[in-house]
N, C-alpha and C positions, 0 to 999 in steps of 0.2 A: 424291351423286347430283344431277344437274340437276333444276330444277323440273319440267320435262317433256321427255322424249326420245322421239320417235316410234319410233326404232329399238329402244330398250330396251323400250318398251311392246309393240312387235310381238314381240320375243323373249319377253317375259313371257307374252303370249297364246299363243304357240306352245307354251311349256312347260306352262302351266296347262291350256289347253283341248285342245291337240294331244297332249301326251305324259303328262298327269296328274302333272306335277312342280310343286313349289312354287317360284315365281320370287322367292326371298327377296332376291336381289341386284338384280334388274332392276326391281323394283316397290316403291313405298313401302308400308310395313307397314300403315297404315290402309286402303289400297286392297286389299291382299291379304286383310286380314281381311274386308272387305266381299265380295270374290269368294268366299271360303270360306263365308260365311253364305248367299250366293245359291245356291251349289252344294248346300249342305245342304238348302235349300228345294226342290231339284229343278228349278231354272230351267235352261232350255236357251239358251245364249248365241247360238246360230245362228238361233233362231226370233224372230219379231217379238213383242215384249211386248204384253200386252193392257192398255193404259192407256186404257180407255174412260171418258170423262167422264160425269157424272150426267145423267139426263134433266132437262128443263126444270123440272118441278114439284119433283123431288128437289133440284135445284140451288138453287131459290129458298128452300126450307126450310133447306138447308145454309148458305147465305149469311146468312140471317136469324139462325141460331143462332150465327154467328161474327162478327156485326156489332160486338160489343164488342171483339173481338181486332183487327178492322180499324181501329177508331177509335184503339185504343191505339198501333198501329203507323203511323198515317197520316203523322206528320211525317217518319219515316224513309223511308216509301214515296215520298213526294213528293221528298225530297232525292235518293234514289237514282234516281228517275225522270229527273231532269235529267242525271245521269251516263249512264243507259241510252240516252237520246236521242242523246247526243253520240258514243257508242261502238258503236251498233248492237246494244244488248243489251236484256234485259227484266228487270224487278224482279218477284220472285215471293214471295208470302206463303203459307205452308202451315200447316195446323193440326198438332197433335201426332201425328197418324197419317200425315202426309205428303200430305193432300188439299189441292189448291191452292185458296186462298181468294180471292186477287187476283193478277192478272198484268197489268202495264202496262209500256210502254216503246216501243222503236223499232218503227214500223209494218212496216217491211220484214222484220225478223227475226220479228215476231209472226206473219206469214203462214206462215213455215217452222215455227215452234214449234207452231202450231195443227195442222199435219199430223201431229205426233207427240204430240198431245194435251197440250201444255204450256199448259193454260188452266184457269180455275176449274172445280172439280168433278172434275178428274182426279187419280188417286191415284199419288203418286210415292214411296211407301215402297219399301224394298229388295224386299219380298216381291212387289210389283206391278210395279216397273219396274227391278229389278236395281240394280247399283251406279250411283248418281247422287248429285249433291251434296246434295240435300234428304234423301233416304233415308239416306245415309251419315252426315250430320250428326246426324240424329235418333237413329240407332243408336249412334253413337260419343259422343253428347252433347258434341260439340266442333265447331269450325269446320272445314269440309272443302272442298277443291277437287278436282274430278274433270274431267279434260280428255281429249277425244278417245277414244282406245282404252282409257283406264282405265275407261270405262263397261263394265258387264258385257255388255249386249246390243250386238251388232255394229252395228245400225242406229241406235244412239245416239252413234256415234263422231263425228257432225257437231256434237255439243254440247260446250261448255265451261261449267262451272258452279262457283260458289262459294256455300256456304251456311253459316249459323250458327244453332244452336238458340237459342230464346228460353226462358230458365229463370226461373221466378217465385221469390219470396223463400223459398219452402218447398222448393225443389229440384225442382219438377215442371216438365217440359218442356211448354210450352203452344203451341209452334209453331216455325217456322223461317223465316228471311228469306234470300233467295237472289238472285244475279245470274246470268243465263244468257245465253249468246251463241253465235255460230258458232265452231267449233273452229279455223277458219282463222286467227283472231287470238287469241293467248294474252294474256290480261289479268292481269298479275302483281299488280296492285293490287286486284283484285276481292275477294280473300279478306280483305284488311285493311279494305276498305269495309264488308262485311257484318258482320265481327266487331265493328267499332266501332259500327255501327248497332244491333246486338243489345245491346251494352253500354248504349247510350243508352235503349233500350226498358226494359231491366231496371232501370236507374237510376230510371226514371219510376215503377216500382212503389212506390218509397218516398216519392213526393211526395204533396202534398195532405193531409198530416196523417194518412195511413193508419196510421202507427205512433206517433201522438201519445200513446198510452197506454203506450208502451214507452220504454226508454232506448235511444236510437238513436245509435250511435257512427259518426262519419264520420272516416276516417283514411287516411293515405298516407305513404310515406317522403318524398315531395316536398310541402311545404306548399302549393305553387302548384296542386296537383291537387285538394286538398280542396274539395268543393263541385261538382266536375265529374264527368261520367259515369264516369271511370276511377278514382274514389276507392273505397276499401273501405267496405262498409256491413255493420254487424252490429246486430241489434235484440235486446234482452233484456227479459224480462217482469218483473213485480214481485218474483218470486223469484230474479231475476238469472240465469235460464236463457236460453240462446241460442235464440230462436224464429224468427229470419229472418235472411237474409244474401244478399249477392251473391257471385259467384264470386271476385272479387278480394279481398273481405274474408276469405273462407275461406282463400284461398291465402296471404295475409299471415300468418295465425296457424297455418298448416300443418295445417288441418283439412279434412274433406270434409263432404258433406251429412249424414253419419251423426252429426255433432256437434249437429245440431238437437235440441232438447229434452233434451240430455244435458250439453253443456259449460256451465260457469258462468263468469260474468264474472271472478271472482277467479282462475279457473284459467288465464285467457288474458292478463290484464293486471294490472299493479300498480294500486293505488287511483287512480281517476280523479278529476279535478277537473271538476265540471259547470259549465256557464255558456256564454255566447255567444262567448267569446273562444277562439281556437285556441291550443293549447299542446302541449307534448311529452307523448307517451303511451309508456309503457314496457311491453313485453310481459314475461310471466313468464319467457320464454326470453332476456331481455336485449335483444331487438331494440327499436329506437327509431323512433317514428313521430311525425307531427304530425296533430292532429285536434281534434275537440270532441265532447262527449257532450251530446245534447239529452235532458233528463230528462222524464218524463211530464208532460203538461199537458192542459188542456181541448181537445178536438178541435173545431175550427171549420170543418172541411172540408165541402165540398159533395159530394154523391154522385158527381158527374162528376169530382171531383178524385182520388178514391181508385182504387187498382188495381182492375181489372175483376173479379178473382176475390174481392175483399174487400167489394165494394159490398153484396152481399146480407147480409153479416154486420153491417157498420157502419150500414146504413140499412134496417133490417128493418121492414116495415109492421106495424101492430098485428095484422092478421089472421094474420100468420105466427106470432106468438107463441101464438095459440090452438091452432095445430096442431103446436106444437113437440114435444110428447111423441110424437106419431105419427111425425114425421120422425126423431126420435132412435131410435125402435124400428125404423123402416125402415132407417136407416143401420146399426144393429147387425146386423140380419138380412143386409144386403148384405155387410158385412165378414166375418161368420162364413161365409157361403156361398162367398165368394172364398177364404177360408182353407181351407175344406174341399176346394174344387176343386183347390187347390194342395198338398194333403196336409200342411198345416200350415206350408208355406214362406212366411214373412212377406214376404220380398223379392219373390217372384213375385206374391203376392196384392196387395201394394202397387202393383206395376206395372200390374196389371189395373184397380185402382181409381183409378189416377192420383194417388197420394199417396206421401209418403215412408214407408219402413217403420217409422221411429220414431213417426211420426204415427199409423199404423195401430195399433201396439202401445199407444200412450198412449190412443187413443180407445176401443179395446176395453176397456181397464181402467176408463176413466171411465164408459162406458155400462153396463158390468157393475155398477159401484158404484152408479149411479143406479137400476138395476133392483132392486138388493138393498135400497135404502132404502125 
């Protein structure tokens, strides 16, 4: 199937929206899954979506709350902005719910984008805006391109978008980075650009000594890539349990995010040689890589060096320690309430709380043990 075909997409829309049939041949499967999710939500493709941005006061509060995310993504936003100016596009940063945090780029297209509320404070989740690059990328947890008629709503067919989710070292989606432009010009390179930019952001989570207390393994099948954003990254605690990773690292060892807090170093690799020199690393499945393992050491990082979601843990003010038992009780109550609301389904409760299900299970056991002592 070609990257995008107007005739095939039109045929797919006629099948899906006109005759109630599934266009399994005419449409890419991720787009079809998104259409099905939108239909299940009761969205009407013929009506104008309600993508109303936040009011000024609400917007100021929202932007202040996500300032740390904006700082984390600033280098990639600036780099993509240069591309956007040259190609008549816009760079968009959204939070984990699909709410636009930042939107910069070509002034000409920005005017058209504002007419459909493609600006800070507007919600572009699938539930609010139907099938679109940001909403679909967040729902699928993968890079997505949505062009013209592939959008669920008819009046979004003027858009062409590519977006990639930003996933932290614990497997939690913290936002999405996107390039949006007019559908008149199909930009085949946009998906690759946002995917690579997201990888760079995710790579930065591991910088600044944030995992200095862990054994951090950097590896790749190509030794030239070790140390670059496309390397695999796995972090292990003092018990040699896998506690953090990036997507490439997990894919190399053929694991997913469920391996966090479960998989152990010896289950994945033959004995490692620690040190500053790169060497050969052999997986327990026989696969060979190149890389190095940084063993735990004293953390000399500054708060601004560490990943944004870890700063409150690594650089906790003394006053926070005085209230630690209250916070732990509140956390336990919140976790139990979410689990009760989901009828004991750990996966659903974890999604509500924004954590991995293995993290929820482990924390509930830890908190229960603390209360029992």
